[in-house]
C-alpha positions in Angstrom: 0.1 -71.1 -67.1 0.2 -74.6 -65.8 -0.6 -76.1 -69.2 2.1 -74.0 -70.8 4.9 -75.1 -68.5 3.9 -78.8 -68.4 6.6 -81.2 -69.5 9.2 -78.5 -69.9 12.2 -78.8 -67.5 12.5 -76.1 -64.9 15.4 -73.7 -64.5 17.4 -74.2 -61.3 17.2 -71.2 -59.0 20.4 -70.0 -57.4 19.4 -67.0 -55.4 16.8 -64.3 -55.0 17.4 -60.7 -53.9 14.4 -58.8 -52.6 11.8 -58.4 -49.9 8.5 -56.4 -49.9 9.5 -54.2 -47.0 6.4 -52.0 -47.1 4.2 -54.9 -45.9 3.7 -54.2 -42.2 4.9 -57.1 -40.0 5.6 -59.1 -43.2 8.9 -60.5 -41.9 8.4 -63.4 -39.5 10.5 -66.2 -37.9 8.9 -69.6 -37.9 8.5 -71.2 -34.5 11.0 -73.9 -35.5 13.6 -71.1 -35.5 15.0 -72.3 -38.7 13.3 -70.2 -41.3 12.5 -66.5 -42.1 9.2 -66.0 -43.8 8.5 -62.9 -45.8 6.7 -61.6 -48.9 8.2 -60.7 -52.3 5.6 -59.4 -54.8 3.0 -62.2 -55.1 5.2 -64.9 -53.6 5.9 -65.9 -50.0 9.6 -66.8 -49.4 10.9 -69.2 -46.8 14.6 -68.6 -46.2 16.7 -70.9 -44.1 18.6 -68.9 -41.6 21.6 -71.3 -41.5 22.6 -71.2 -45.1 20.2 -68.8 -46.8 18.6 -71.4 -49.0 15.2 -70.1 -50.3 11.9 -71.8 -51.1 8.8 -70.2 -52.7 5.1 -70.5 -52.0 3.2 -69.5 -55.2 -0.5 -69.1 -55.3 -1.4 -65.4 -55.1 -2.4 -63.6 -58.2 -1.3 -60.1 -57.0 1.0 -58.6 -54.3 0.9 -60.2 -50.8 -0.4 -57.6 -48.3 -0.1 -59.5 -44.9 1.4 -62.6 -43.4 0.7 -64.6 -40.2 2.3 -67.7 -38.8 0.4 -70.0 -36.5 1.7 -70.5 -32.9 2.3 -74.2 -33.4 4.0 -73.6 -36.7 1.7 -75.9 -38.8 0.3 -73.1 -41.0 1.3 -69.9 -42.6 -1.5 -67.5 -43.8 -1.1 -64.8 -46.4 -3.5 -62.2 -47.8 -3.3 -60.2 -51.0 -4.3 -57.0 -52.7 -6.6 -57.2 -55.8 -8.2 -54.7 -58.2 -11.3 -52.8 -57.2 -14.4 -54.9 -57.6 -12.5 -58.2 -57.3 -12.3 -60.5 -54.3 -8.9 -60.7 -52.5 -7.7 -64.2 -51.6 -6.4 -65.5 -48.2 -4.3 -68.6 -48.6 -3.5 -71.0 -45.7 -0.3 -72.9 -46.4 0.7 -76.3 -45.0 4.2 -75.5 -43.7 5.5 -79.0 -43.7 4.4 -79.8 -47.2 5.0 -76.3 -48.6 1.6 -76.6 -50.3 -1.8 -74.7 -50.3 -4.0 -76.1 -47.5 -7.0 -73.8 -48.1 -7.9 -70.8 -50.3 -10.4 -68.5 -48.6 -12.4 -65.9 -50.7 -14.7 -63.3 -49.1 -12.9 -60.0 -48.8 -13.1 -57.3 -51.4 -10.0 -55.7 -53.0 -7.6 -56.2 -50.1 -6.8 -58.3 -47.0 -5.5 -55.9 -44.4 -4.4 -58.2 -41.6 -4.5 -61.9 -40.4 -4.2 -63.6 -37.0 -4.2 -67.2 -35.9 -5.9 -68.3 -32.6 -3.4 -69.7 -30.0 -4.3 -73.4 -30.6 -4.4 -73.2 -34.4 -8.2 -73.6 -34.5 -9.3 -70.4 -36.1 -7.9 -67.7 -38.4 -9.3 -64.2 -38.2 -9.0 -62.0 -41.3 -9.6 -58.3 -41.8 -10.6 -56.7 -45.1 -9.1 -53.4 -46.3 -11.0 -50.1 -46.4 -13.2 -51.0 -49.4 -14.3 -54.1 -47.5 -14.3 -53.2 -43.8 -15.3 -56.6 -42.5 -13.8 -59.1 -40.0 -14.3 -62.8 -40.8 -13.4 -65.8 -38.5 -12.5 -69.0 -40.3 -12.5 -72.6 -39.0 -9.1 -74.0 -40.1 -10.2 -77.6 -39.9 -13.3 -77.2 -42.1 -11.7 -74.4 -44.2 -15.0 -72.5 -43.9 -16.1 -69.1 -42.5 -17.8 -69.3 -39.1 -19.0 -65.8 -39.0 -18.3 -62.2 -40.0 -19.1 -58.7 -38.9 -18.3 -55.1 -39.9 -15.0 -54.3 -38.3 -15.8 -50.9 -36.8 -18.9 -48.9 -35.9 -20.3 -46.5 -38.5 -19.0 -43.5 -36.5 -15.5 -44.8 -36.4 -12.8 -44.9 -39.1 -11.2 -47.8 -40.9 -9.9 -50.8 -39.0 -6.2 -51.5 -39.6 -5.1 -54.4 -37.6 -6.2 -57.6 -35.6 -4.4 -59.6 -33.0 -5.5 -62.9 -31.3 -5.4 -63.5 -27.5 -2.4 -65.7 -26.4 -4.4 -68.1 -24.3 -8.0 -68.0 -25.4 -9.3 -69.2 -28.8 -12.4 -67.2 -28.5 -11.0 -63.7 -27.9 -9.3 -61.3 -30.3 -8.7 -57.6 -30.6 -9.1 -55.2 -33.5 -8.0 -51.6 -33.8 -7.7 -48.7 -36.3 -8.8 -45.1 -36.8 -10.8 -44.2 -33.7 -11.7 -47.8 -33.0 -10.4 -50.4 -30.5 -12.5 -53.4 -29.8 -12.3 -56.7 -27.9 -14.2 -59.4 -29.7 -15.7 -62.6 -28.3 -16.3 -65.5 -30.5 -19.5 -67.5 -29.9 -19.0 -70.6 -32.0 -22.4 -72.4 -31.3 -24.4 -69.4 -32.3 -21.9 -68.4 -35.1 -21.5 -64.8 -33.8 -18.8 -62.5 -32.8 -19.6 -59.8 -30.3 -17.5 -56.6 -29.9 -16.9 -54.6 -26.7 -15.6 -51.1 -27.3 -12.6 -50.2 -25.1 -12.9 -46.9 -23.2 -10.0 -44.5 -24.0 -11.4 -41.4 -22.3 -10.6 -38.3 -24.3 -7.7 -39.9 -26.2 -8.3 -39.8 -30.0 -5.8 -42.0 -31.7 -5.3 -44.0 -34.9 -3.9 -47.4 -33.9 -1.5 -48.9 -36.5 -0.3 -52.0 -34.6 -1.4 -54.2 -31.6 0.4 -56.5 -29.2 -1.1 -58.5 -26.4 1.0 -59.3 -23.3 1.7 -63.0 -22.8 -0.6 -63.3 -19.8 -3.4 -61.6 -21.8 -3.6 -58.8 -19.2 -2.8 -55.8 -21.4 -3.2 -54.7 -25.0 -0.4 -52.4 -26.3 -1.4 -50.2 -29.1 1.1 -48.3 -31.3 -0.4 -45.1 -32.7 0.3 -42.7 -35.6 0.8 -40.0 -33.0 4.0 -41.7 -31.9 2.8 -43.0 -28.5 1.7 -46.3 -27.1 -1.6 -46.9 -25.3 -1.7 -49.6 -22.7 -5.3 -51.0 -22.3 -6.6 -53.6 -19.8 -7.9 -56.5 -21.8 -10.4 -57.6 -19.2 -12.0 -54.3 -18.4 -11.3 -52.5 -21.7 -10.1 -49.4 -19.8 -7.0 -47.3 -20.6 -4.4 -47.9 -18.0 -1.5 -45.8 -19.4 -0.2 -43.9 -22.4 3.4 -42.9 -23.1 6.1 -41.8 -23.7 4.8 -38.4 -22.6 7.7 -36.3 -23.9 9.8 -38.0 -26.5 7.2 -39.4 -28.8 8.2 -41.7 -31.7 8.7 -39.6 -34.8 6.3 -40.5 -37.8 4.3 -42.9 -35.6 4.7 -46.4 -34.2 4.6 -49.0 -37.1 5.3 -52.2 -35.2 5.4 -53.5 -31.6 6.6 -56.8 -30.1 6.4 -57.9 -26.4 9.5 -59.7 -25.1 9.4 -62.5 -22.5 10.7 -60.0 -20.0 7.6 -57.8 -20.6 9.6 -55.1 -22.3 8.6 -53.8 -25.7 10.5 -53.6 -29.0 9.2 -50.6 -30.9 9.8 -49.7 -34.6 8.9 -46.2 -35.8 8.1 -44.5 -39.1 11.3 -42.5 -38.9 13.5 -45.6 -38.6 14.1 -45.5 -34.8 14.2 -49.0 -33.3 14.1 -49.1 -29.5 13.7 -51.4 -26.5 11.5 -49.7 -24.0 10.0 -50.6 -20.6 6.4 -51.6 -20.6 5.7 -50.0 -17.2 6.8 -46.4 -17.9 7.7 -46.6 -21.7 11.2 -45.4 -20.9 13.8 -46.1 -23.6 16.3 -48.7 -22.6 18.2 -49.2 -25.8 18.0 -47.4 -29.2 19.3 -47.7 -32.8 18.6 -45.4 -35.7 18.0 -47.2 -39.0 17.9 -45.7 -42.5 14.1 -45.9 -43.3 10.8 -46.7 -41.6 10.8 -49.9 -39.5 7.9 -52.1 -40.8 8.6 -55.6 -39.2 10.1 -57.0 -36.1 10.5 -60.8 -35.9 11.6 -62.5 -32.7 13.5 -65.8 -32.8 12.9 -68.2 -29.9 12.9 -66.6 -26.5 14.0 -63.2 -27.9 17.8 -63.5 -27.7 17.8 -62.6 -31.4 15.5 -60.7 -33.7 15.2 -59.5 -37.3 14.0 -56.1 -38.3 12.7 -55.2 -41.7 12.4 -51.7 -43.1 10.4 -50.2 -46.0 13.7 -49.7 -47.9 13.6 -53.6 -48.3 16.5 -54.0 -45.9 16.8 -56.7 -43.2 18.8 -56.3 -40.1 19.7 -58.9 -37.4 20.0 -57.9 -33.7 21.1 -59.8 -30.7 19.4 -58.8 -27.4 22.6 -58.3 -25.6 24.6 -55.9 -27.7 21.6 -54.4 -29.6 23.7 -53.6 -32.7 22.2 -53.7 -36.2 23.9 -56.2 -38.6 22.7 -55.7 -42.2 21.7 -59.1 -43.5 20.2 -58.3 -46.9 19.3 -55.4 -49.1 17.1 -55.0 -52.2 15.2 -52.6 -54.4 12.0 -51.4 -52.8 10.4 -50.5 -56.2 10.3 -52.0 -59.7 13.7 -52.9 -61.1 13.9 -51.3 -64.6 17.0 -52.9 -66.1 19.9 -55.3 -65.5 23.3 -55.2 -67.1 26.1 -57.7 -66.8 29.7 -56.5 -67.1 31.1 -57.4 -70.6 33.6 -60.2 -70.9 33.7 -61.0 -67.2 30.8 -62.5 -65.3 31.7 -61.3 -61.9 29.5 -58.2 -61.7 26.1 -57.1 -62.6 24.2 -53.9 -62.2 20.5 -53.1 -61.6 18.6 -49.9 -61.6 15.2 -48.7 -60.2 13.8 -45.5 -58.8 16.6 -43.2 -57.8 19.4 -45.7 -57.6 21.8 -48.0 -59.4 23.2 -51.0 -57.5 26.1 -53.2 -58.3 26.1 -56.8 -57.1 28.6 -59.7 -57.1 27.2 -62.5 -59.2 28.2 -65.4 -56.9 27.4 -63.9 -53.6 24.2 -62.0 -53.9 25.7 -59.1 -52.0 25.4 -55.4 -52.7 28.8 -53.9 -53.6 27.9 -50.4 -54.4 24.9 -48.1 -54.4 24.7 -44.9 -56.5 21.7 -42.7 -55.6 20.3 -39.7 -57.4 17.4 -38.5 -55.3 13.9 -38.1 -56.8 14.9 -39.3 -60.2 14.3 -42.6 -62.0 17.0 -44.6 -63.8 15.3 -46.2 -66.9 18.3 -48.1 -68.3 22.0 -48.8 -67.7 24.9 -50.5 -69.4 28.6 -51.2 -68.7 31.1 -49.8 -71.2 33.0 -52.7 -72.8 36.3 -51.8 -71.0 34.5 -52.0 -67.6 35.7 -48.5 -66.7 32.3 -46.8 -66.6 28.6 -47.3 -66.1 26.4 -45.4 -68.5 22.8 -44.7 -67.4 19.6 -43.1 -68.7 17.4 -41.0 -66.4 13.9 -39.6 -66.6 15.1 -36.0 -66.1 16.6 -36.1 -69.6 20.2 -36.6 -68.5 22.8 -39.3 -69.3 25.0 -39.9 -66.3 28.3 -41.8 -66.4 29.7 -43.3 -63.2 32.9 -45.1 -62.1 32.0 -48.7 -61.2 34.5 -48.9 -58.3 33.7 -45.7 -56.4 30.3 -44.7 -57.8 31.8 -41.3 -58.6 29.9 -39.2 -61.2 32.4 -38.9 -64.1 30.2 -37.1 -66.7 26.7 -35.7 -67.0 25.1 -35.0 -70.4 22.3 -32.4 -69.7 19.2 -32.2 -71.9 20.1 -35.3 -73.8 16.4 -36.0 -74.5 13.3 -33.8 -74.1 11.0 -36.4 -72.6 13.5 -38.4 -70.5 16.3 -40.8 -71.7 14.7 -44.2 -72.1 17.4 -46.4 -73.7 21.2 -46.4 -73.8 24.1 -48.4 -75.2 27.9 -47.9 -75.5 30.1 -48.8 -78.5 32.8 -51.5 -78.2 35.6 -49.0 -78.7 34.2 -47.0 -75.6 34.3 -43.8 -77.6 30.6 -43.2 -78.3 27.2 -43.6 -76.6 23.9 -44.1 -78.4 20.8 -42.9 -76.5 17.0 -43.0 -77.2 14.4 -40.8 -75.6 10.7 -40.6 -74.8 10.1 -38.3 -77.8 11.5 -41.0 -80.2 14.8 -39.4 -81.1 18.1 -41.4 -81.3 21.2 -39.5 -80.6 24.9 -40.4 -80.9 27.4 -38.8 -78.5 31.2 -38.8 -78.8 33.1 -39.1 -75.5 36.2 -36.9 -75.4 38.7 -36.7 -72.6 37.4 -33.3 -71.3 33.7 -33.9 -72.0 31.3 -34.9 -74.8 30.0 -33.8 -78.1 26.7 -34.5 -79.9 27.5 -36.1 -83.2 24.0 -36.6 -84.7 20.3 -36.6 -83.9 18.3 -39.2 -85.9 14.5 -38.6 -86.1 12.3 -41.3 -87.5 10.7 -43.0 -84.5 7.3 -41.5 -83.5 7.2 -42.8 -80.0 9.5 -43.8 -77.1 12.7 -45.6 -78.0 12.6 -48.8 -75.8 15.8 -50.6 -76.7 19.2 -50.0 -78.5 21.7 -52.7 -79.6 25.0 -51.8 -81.4 26.7 -54.2 -83.9 30.1 -55.5 -82.8 32.0 -53.4 -85.4 30.3 -50.2 -84.0 29.2 -49.3 -87.6 25.5 -50.0 -87.2 22.9 -50.1 -84.5 19.3 -51.1 -84.2 16.6 -49.3 -82.2 13.2 -50.6 -81.1 10.3 -48.3 -80.4 6.8 -48.5 -79.1 5.6 -46.9 -82.4 5.8 -50.4 -83.9 9.1 -50.0 -85.8 12.6 -51.2 -85.4 15.2 -49.2 -87.4 18.7 -50.2 -88.3 20.9 -47.1 -88.5 24.3 -46.6 -90.1 26.5 -45.1 -87.4 29.1 -43.8 -90.0 26.7 -41.9 -92.3 23.9 -41.5 -89.6 21.2 -42.6 -91.9 18.5 -45.3 -91.6 19.4 -48.5 -93.5 16.3 -50.6 -92.9 13.1 -50.5 -91.1 10.9 -53.4 -89.8 7.3 -52.7 -88.9 4.9 -54.8 -87.0 1.5 -54.3 -85.3 3.0 -54.2 -81.8 4.8 -51.9 -79.4 8.3 -53.2 -79.5 10.0 -53.6 -76.1 13.2 -55.3 -77.0 15.5 -56.2 -79.9 18.6 -58.3 -80.2 21.2 -59.0 -82.9 22.1 -62.6 -83.5 25.9 -62.8 -82.8 26.5 -63.5 -86.5 24.6 -60.3 -87.1 22.6 -61.3 -90.2 19.4 -61.7 -88.2 17.5 -59.7 -85.6 14.9 -61.0 -83.1 12.3 -58.6 -81.7 9.5 -58.8 -79.2 6.9 -56.7 -77.5 3.2 -56.3 -76.6 1.9 -58.7 -79.3 3.5 -61.6 -77.3 5.4 -62.8 -80.5 9.1 -63.4 -80.9 9.9 -62.4 -84.5 13.1 -63.2 -86.5 14.0 -60.6 -89.2 16.6 -60.4 -92.0 19.0 -57.5 -91.3 19.7 -56.8 -95.0 16.2 -56.5 -96.5 14.1 -56.2 -93.3 11.9 -59.2 -94.3 10.2 -61.4 -91.6 11.7 -64.8 -91.4 9.6 -66.5 -88.8 7.3 -65.8 -85.9 7.0 -67.7 -82.6 4.3 -67.4 -79.9 6.5 -66.1 -77.1 3.9 -65.9 -74.3 0.3 -67.0 -73.7 -0.4 -63.9 -71.6 1.0 -60.4 -71.5 3.8 -58.5 -73.3 7.4 -59.7 -73.5 9.6 -57.0 -71.9 13.1 -58.5 -71.9 15.2 -60.7 -74.2 18.8 -61.6 -74.6 20.8 -63.9 -76.8 23.8 -66.0 -75.6 27.2 -65.2 -77.1 27.3 -68.5 -79.2 23.9 -67.6 -80.6 22.4 -71.0 -79.9 19.9 -69.9 -77.3 18.0 -66.8 -76.2 15.9 -66.0 -73.1 12.7 -64.0 -72.7 10.6 -62.7 -69.8 7.5 -60.6 -69.5 4.1 -60.0 -68.0 3.4 -63.8 -67.6 6.2 -63.8 -64.9 7.9 -66.8 -66.6 11.6 -66.9 -67.6 11.9 -68.9 -70.8 15.0 -70.3 -72.4 14.7 -70.9 -76.2 16.6 -72.9 -78.8 17.4 -70.3 -81.5 17.3 -72.7 -84.5 14.4 -74.9 -83.3 12.3 -72.0 -82.0 11.2 -74.1 -79.0 11.3 -73.6 -75.3 14.0 -75.7 -73.5 13.5 -74.6 -69.9 11.1 -72.5 -67.9 11.9 -70.5 -64.7 9.0 -70.0 -62.3 9.7 -67.8 -59.3 8.8 -64.2 -60.1 5.9 -62.6 -58.3 5.7 -59.6 -60.6 6.1 -58.8 -64.3 9.6 -59.5 -65.6 11.2 -56.2 -66.7 14.6 -57.3 -67.9 16.7 -60.4 -68.4 20.4 -61.1 -69.3 22.7 -64.1 -69.7 26.3 -63.7 -68.6 29.0 -64.1 -71.3 30.2 -67.5 -70.1 26.7 -69.1 -70.2 26.8 -69.9 -66.5 24.3 -67.5 -65.0 21.0 -65.9 -66.0 19.7 -62.8 -64.2 16.1 -61.6 -64.4 14.4 -58.7 -62.6 10.8 -57.8 -62.0 8.3 -55.1 -61.2 8.0 -56.2 -57.5 11.7 -55.3 -56.9 13.0 -58.9 -57.2 16.4 -59.8 -58.7 16.6 -63.6 -59.4 19.7 -65.5 -60.4 19.3 -68.8 -62.2 21.7 -71.5 -63.4 21.8 -71.3 -67.1 21.1 -74.8 -68.4 23.2 -74.8 -71.6 26.9 -74.4 -70.8 29.0 -72.7 -73.5 30.4 -75.2 -75.9 34.1 -74.8 -76.1 
């Protein structure tokens, strides 16, 4: 990847929407109080609180699974998930230089949790359930001091680790039926565990916090209560609340300077409770499970992250939730920019469509269809409706201002609707399905009418583009064919075949050529009239190309795919002019706005990235 992008100018990043909210305690505030730190796919993002400016730390090869920030603020550590049988990396980042300080490789498949010692001397890492070991690293030498199985054979998996606040040689681990205080013996390169005595209490501990004076360990459990254990003696001193337990378990805990606790639960309840009797002092209900609580400074202000990829800001005094950012919490399937204007764009993912303002990355509207997946969307040319393709075989048409459902076409396709496009005159919709059929629908004031079904594709239709005069369209399919259809006579005019699963196709604005791309990593140019191949470019060194779009003047096109790179191409030269490096997941879709100012790309990790398009429209 490095060799491929060498010497090519980089695209200028304007903003990023997204946050991996399912990572427990993934959202942090740096001790300098200026930056929020959080994961997005395989990237770690630093976002300046003052003006929202974002920076990226790239180095992981797969999704980030945990994040820790050292007390002094010199280092950030992040761990990742990997495929079974492969080692999972821990990266220590130099915060000041924004570079990799050390790469640590020992754990199998997943790094579950990380914690820095109070004086930034050591880092302790915990492997996931396929690994089950704890390793202590010396930060200065970048080497492992020692390791040990995290829990006894009789106990379950270990889920979390936390370092003492005052002693570099003491840390605590906990999980399913296990709670241990570890002592590090550096000269003998050993760690020795002491089991804590919990009497008859059987609990699965999801999160740990140690009080500032190191007297007590607070353990949040899946049963929805909090255990308070004496760190010195390892004995249980209290457990509560007795009656009103936290629904769906305690996901995250933070101890404030006052000694009180901030508690985030799996049902979205966020509370401030007393650490002496666990009585609730303040309480707010959020939409989905709370997964992160990050305290800024002395605790006057804190950020809360949820598994729905939302971030809220709270002040200690009024304890009101202020929504700071939203994003998709699963792969974004498609992006569409409103035709003619470049103000609005829409994205879709599992169960929702969202509309965003292009200049301020702010969510304007959310349309949710529970338990369904939206595969593709498009704006009608007049801007009065959004047409969308869903996996339950329905086409749904919504109003962009209110999100009101204007029309549903039931049973549009047997195996789900996979691609959709609207004609310029706004009177017809062309849809493609999982079974390979292409259907043309006429929109009439009271409803709709099926005009024709065209059956030639043998597999999923992946992309549809309609010619500007509405008389022809082209469909790409994973059967290795692209077909040009006559939309007046409903017959196929031309077919191009390649040894690939086509993912995307575009008409050149002058409409005498097509460009296609797919799993063979090639960008191919074709003649529209006789279907002959004109030229072929190597579009990517690794992985399929999933998205492609041509500018309105036809001089440039953009591609994105599994190599996570956004590429801007010169159409005539067939060469890459700019590369965008920021995505942490496979790029799923990409569009350039009609005035050539902005480029929007989306990826499988839920990210939406806005870039400055480097070639302004020539007037």
